[in-house]
VOPAGU-2260 file (C-alpha; in pm, 1 decimal, decimal comma):
REM VOPAGU-2260
SITE   aa  ch    i         X         Y         Z
SITE  MET   A    0   -9971,9    -310,3    9491,6
SITE  ALA   A    1  -10344,3    -362,7    9422,4
SITE  GLU   A    2  -10310,6    -200,0    9082,3
SITE  ALA   A    3  -10073,9    -475,9    8971,0
SITE  GLY   A    4  -10344,5    -738,1    9027,4
SITE  GLY   A    5  -10262,7   -1098,5    9111,1
SITE  ASP   A    6  -10096,9   -1154,3    9447,6
SITE  GLY   A    7  -10073,6    -780,2    9513,7
SITE  LEU   A    8  -10447,4    -736,4    9474,7
SITE  SER   A    9  -10513,6   -1042,1    9690,4
SITE  LEU   A   10  -10291,8    -902,6    9965,8
SITE  ALA   A   11  -10459,8    -559,2    9945,7
SITE  LYS   A   12  -10800,3    -725,9    9982,0
SITE  GLU   A   13  -10674,0    -927,3   10279,1
SITE  VAL   A   14  -10544,5    -610,7   10446,6
SITE  TYR   A   15  -10878,1    -437,4   10384,5
SITE  THR   A   16  -11072,6    -729,1   10530,7
SITE  GLU   A   17  -10859,0    -733,3   10845,3
SITE  ALA   A   18  -10870,7    -354,7   10885,6
SITE  PHE   A   19  -11247,7    -354,3   10834,7
SITE  ALA   A   20  -11284,9    -604,1   11118,9
SITE  HIS   A   21  -11084,4    -373,2   11348,7
SITE  ARG   A   22  -11195,1     -35,4   11212,7
SITE  ASP   A   23  -11314,0     104,6   11546,9
SITE  GLU   A   24  -10990,4      34,4   11731,2
SITE  LEU   A   25  -10776,0     145,1   11435,2
SITE  CYS   A   26  -10958,0     477,7   11399,8
SITE  GLU   A   27  -10996,5     557,0   11770,2
SITE  PRO   A   28  -10656,9     731,9   11808,2
SITE  TYR   A   29  -10744,2     960,0   11515,8
SITE  ALA   A   30  -11106,6    1034,6   11606,3
SITE  ALA   A   31  -11036,3    1405,2   11653,4
SITE  VAL   A   32  -10900,0    1447,5   11300,9
SITE  ILE   A   33  -11092,4    1202,0   11083,1
SITE  ASP   A   34  -11457,2    1169,1   10990,0
SITE  ILE   A   35  -11527,8     828,0   10840,7
SITE  HIS   A   36  -11881,5     729,9   10751,1
SITE  TYR   A   37  -11873,5     360,9   10839,8
SITE  ASP   A   38  -12205,9     302,4   10666,8
SITE  ARG   A   39  -12040,7     399,5   10336,7
SITE  LEU   A   40  -11753,3     155,0   10364,9
SITE  PRO   A   41  -11785,3    -139,3   10128,5
SITE  SER   A   42  -11814,2    -476,6   10295,6
SITE  PRO   A   43  -11518,9    -713,6   10271,5
SITE  ALA   A   44  -11739,9    -946,2   10063,9
SITE  GLU   A   45  -11798,2    -665,5    9813,1
SITE  VAL   A   46  -11427,8    -579,4    9799,4
SITE  GLN   A   47  -11338,4    -944,4    9735,4
SITE  GLY   A   48  -11524,6    -922,4    9403,8
SITE  TRP   A   49  -11345,8    -610,1    9281,0
SITE  THR   A   50  -11095,1    -601,9    8998,1
SITE  ALA   A   51  -10764,4    -419,7    9042,1
SITE  GLN   A   52  -10908,1    -116,0    8861,6
SITE  GLN   A   53  -11219,0    -111,1    9081,0
SITE  TYR   A   54  -11008,3    -138,6    9396,6
SITE  THR   A   55  -10769,3     140,6    9304,6
SITE  SER   A   56  -11040,8     373,2    9176,0
SITE  ARG   A   57  -11225,3     348,3    9509,9
SITE  CYS   A   58  -10907,7     440,3    9696,8
SITE  ALA   A   59  -10843,2     761,0    9502,0
SITE  THR   A   60  -10773,1    1079,7    9690,9
SITE  THR   A   61  -11044,8    1341,6    9723,5
SITE  ASP   A   62  -10786,5    1616,0    9667,2
SITE  PRO   A   63  -10501,3    1515,4    9436,5
SITE  THR   A   64  -10273,1    1806,2    9527,3
SITE  PRO   A   65   -9926,4    1707,5    9654,3
SITE  ASP   A   66   -9997,2    1833,8   10005,8
SITE  SER   A   67  -10325,7    1648,0   10042,8
SITE  ILE   A   68  -10369,3    1347,0   10265,3
SITE  PRO   A   69  -10508,8    1049,8   10072,5
SITE  THR   A   70  -10860,9     954,9   10176,0
SITE  CYS   A   71  -11118,2     720,0   10039,4
SITE  ALA   A   72  -11332,7     941,0    9820,4
SITE  SER   A   73  -11655,5     761,6    9900,1
SITE  CYS   A   74  -11644,7     718,9   10277,3
SITE  CYS   A   75  -11443,6    1008,0   10422,3
SITE  THR   A   76  -11496,6    1378,9   10446,0
């Protein structure tokens, strides 16, 4: 969706902004299985300035094998 640019990118940025505002409550149920470094997450203001390519490159998986779970390469371990 974000890769297409235009309205898709705008919607992806909107979803990110809303999720960022609620990150603690969204991650709480998964705390035992995820390790997110909140200090590494880009601010919504930063994300708003990204192009479609910048947005999608930041959301790449850390392990591109078919069985991997997608994670943000810069903020998750």
